[in-house]
N, C-alpha and C positions, 0 to 999 in steps of 0.2 A: 504493500500500500504506500509506504513512504517513497519507494522507488518510483511508483507510478505518479504520485503527486509531484515529485521532483521533475520528472520528465514533462509533465503537463505544464508546470510553472515555467520551465525553460522554453517549451513550445509557445506559451503565451507571450513571453518576452520577445521571442523571435518574430511573432506575428505583429506585435506592437512596434518593434523596430522597423519592420518592412512598411507598416502603415505610415510611420513617421517619415520614412524616406519617400514613399509615394506622395504623401501630402506635400512635402517640400518640392518634389519634381513637378507636381500638378500646378502649383502656383507659378513656378518658373516657366512652365509651358503655356501659361495663359497668354492670349494674344496681346501684343502691345506692351508698353512699359507700365508695370503695376502702379507706380507713383503717378504717372500721367492719367491713368484710368481712374484712380481714386480721387484725384483733385478736379478732374473735368477739363473741358476745353478752354475755360477762362483762366486757368492757372498760369502764372508767370513762370519762366524757366527757373528763377531763383526759388520759387515755392516748390517746384518739382525736385530741384536738387536738394533742398532742405529735407523734403520727405524721404528722398532716397537715402540720405545720410541717417535719418531717424530709423528707417527700416533696415539699414545695414546693406542696402543694395549696391553701395559703392565699393564694397569689399569683394575680393575674389570669391568665386562660387564655392570652393571647398571650405574656405573660412566661414562663409555663411552657413554651410551645411553643418560643419562642426559646432558652431555656436548654437544653431537651432537644436541639435541633438542634446548638447550639454544642458541647455536651458530646459528642454522638455523633460529630461531625466530628473531635473530638480523640481519639476512641477510648474515651471514657468513657461506658459504657452504664448507669451507676448501680450501686447495690449491691443484692444479693439480700437480701430481708427475712427469708428463712428461714435462709440460710447465713451471713448477716452478713459477706459478702465481695464484692468487685467482681464484676459479672456476667461480665466478660471472663474472669476466673479460673475462675468456675463453668463457663462454656461450654468453656473450654480443657480443664478436667479431665474433661469428659464427651465430648469430641470423638473421642478415640482409638477407643473401641469402635464408635462409629457409622461412622467413616471406614473402619476395617478391615473392619467387617461389610459395608459397601457394596462395597468393593473385592472381597472374597472372593465375595460374592453375584453380582457382575457377572461374575467369572471363571467361576463355576459356570454361570451363564446362558449365557455365550458358548460354553463347552465343550459344553453340551447343544444349544443352538439353532443355532449356525452350521453344523456339519456336517450336521445333520438338515435344516435349511432348504435348503442347497445340494443335498443328495441328493434331497429332495422335489421341488425345481424341475426337476432333471435327469430324474427319473422321473415327470414330470407325468402325472396321470391313473391312475397305477398303484395297486395295493392299498396298497403302502407309503406312497405320497403321501397317500392318504386317511387311513391310520392316523396319520400324523404330524400332519395337520391336526386330526384328532379328539383326539389326545393333547394338542395345544397348547390346544384349547378346554377340555379337562378340567383341565389344569394351571392355566389362568386362572380356571376356575370354582370350584375348591376353595379355600376361605379359607386364608390362610397360618397362622392360629392352629390350624386343624384338622390341617394337615400337620405343624406343629410339635409338637402334642400326640401325634400318632401316632409321630413320631420319638422323642420323649421316652419314650413308653411302651415301645417295642420296642428301639430302638438304645441308649438310655441306661440305662433302668431294668432291662430283662430281660437284655440282652447286656452291658451295662456298657462299651460301646466308647467312649462319650463322656460328659462331665459332663452332668448333668441341667439345670443352670442356673448362673447367676452368671458372674463374670468372673475367677475365681481369688481367693485371699485377698490381704491387703495385701502379703505377701512373695512373691507369685507372679511368676515371671520371664516374659519375653516369650513364650517357647514355650508356657508353661502358659496364658497369657491367650489366645493364638491358638487353642489346643486347645478352649477354651470357645466359640469362634466357629464351629466346624465345623458343628454341627447348625443353628444359626440361619442360617448362610450357605447351606447346602443348601436349607433351607426357603424362603428368599427367592429363591434362584437358580432353583428349580423354578418358582415362581410367575411370575417375571419373564422366564423363558426363552420363554414363550408369545408375547409381543409381539415379541421379537427374531426368533424363528423365523418368524413370519408376515411380518415385514418382509424378512428374508433371502430367503425363498421368493419373495415378490412381486417383489423387485428382480432376483433371478436370472432369473425368468421373462421379465421385460421384456428383459433383456440377451441371454439365450439366443436370442431371436427376431430380434436385429439382423443386418443384412447382413454386418458385419465378422466376426461369429462364424461365419456360414456360409462366408465366404471363408476363414477360418482352417482350417476343416474341409476345405474343398476343396483347400487347399494340402498336406493330408496330416498336419497336426498331430495329436498324440495327444489323446484326449478329456480326459485329465487336464490337459494343458497348456492346452487351449481353455477348460476350466471354471475352473481355478484361476488361470491367469495372465492371461487376457483377460476372461472374464466376471466373475469375482469382483472383480477390480480395479476395473472400471467400475461394478459394483453397490455399491461401498463407501460412496458418499456417503450414501444413505438409511440404510444400516446404521449408519454412524458417528453420524448424527443421532439415531437411536432409542437407541443405546448411551449417548450423552451425556446425553440426557434421563432415561434409566433410572437412570444413576448419581446424578444430582441427586435424583431421586425416592427412591432407596434411602437416601440420607443423611438426608433429612428425613422420609421416610414409613414408616420401619421401626418405627413406634410399637408396633403389635400384637405383632410378633415380639420386640421388646425386652422387652415386658411378659411374654410367655409364658416367655421364657428368663431373665427377671430380669437383663437386661444394663444396666449403669449408663451408658446412652448418652443422646444428645440427645432421642430420642423419649420415653424414660422421664422425663427431666428436665422436658420441657415439660408432660407430662401431670400430673406432681406439682405443677408450678408453677401450673397452672390450678386444681387442687384446693385448693392453699394460698393462692390469690390472690396469688402472688408476681409482681406485674405487671412489675417491671423485668426479670425473667428471661424472661417471655413476650415482651416487646418486643425484648430482645436476641436471642432465638432467631429471631424473625421477620426481623430485620435480617440476621443471619448466613446464614439460609437463602436470603434474596433475593440476597445478595451471591454466594453459592455458585452459584445458578442462572445469574446473568448471567456469572459467570466460566466456568462449564462451557460455556455457549453460545458464548462467545468462543473457547475452546480448540477446541470442535467445528468452528467455522467455519475456524479456522486449519489444522485437520487436513485440510480439503478440499484445501488447497494441496499437502499431502504426497501424498494419494491420487491426485488428478487434476491433472496439470500444466496442463490446459486452463482451470482455474478461475483467474480474475484478479480482483483487488480494486483 
């Protein structure tokens, strides 16, 4: 176990190092001079030169790369050119909406997909099974922005059950902020429930055909116990895998939903950073998202040990 964790931690460091390098190269490959793009066409040459010095763009490329790596390893991702504050503080201030949105969306997706996936596998080939598969395809096919706009129109504007957009005012308490996440979470949850439903159904179909499941039935166990205690437990590893990947995707990929509901999350931040040419924020977001991916993958692998005692590392 210790050897496995050591190997995984080394692998995580290698992945983060590669992302740091790719983020550095991407900024340098961006068209035009970053300083000129950031300041706009009305900037004077003196202002452009001053910004190039502030960004360190006047130094040799290898020196810039080395400085970038050393600062990143110290937790210094530079300063945002638009907010005029450290990138780490900008990311921290925008992380809360994205993380809670991802968690709520995942709960909604699990609440929808898990029972339907189990039921569909148990009723394989029935009309209900076909309807669940069709519904999953429909949920995955409808763009999240369209679902969000429909919810805004009917549930927020017409019925007034939820806020239309935003994350509450500056004085909003925690409950009010979470209330603003209900509609975005349902929107993302419905879209992502399709993948979890398909994985749950497929995993349960494989397990329900195993010999030990037939043996459990032959011993007179109730169908509820056979399905929930024996089949679902052993079908858990593929489901945990897709749930972990879905969570990581939700944190970094909820850009459209955050834009529709005007949430001040990481997705909205990175879109605005691209539009403003705020390259330190773009680099910082890439690094944080990559670190999140490798961390979620590690946690997912460790959860295998909890679900299935036969798994050994």
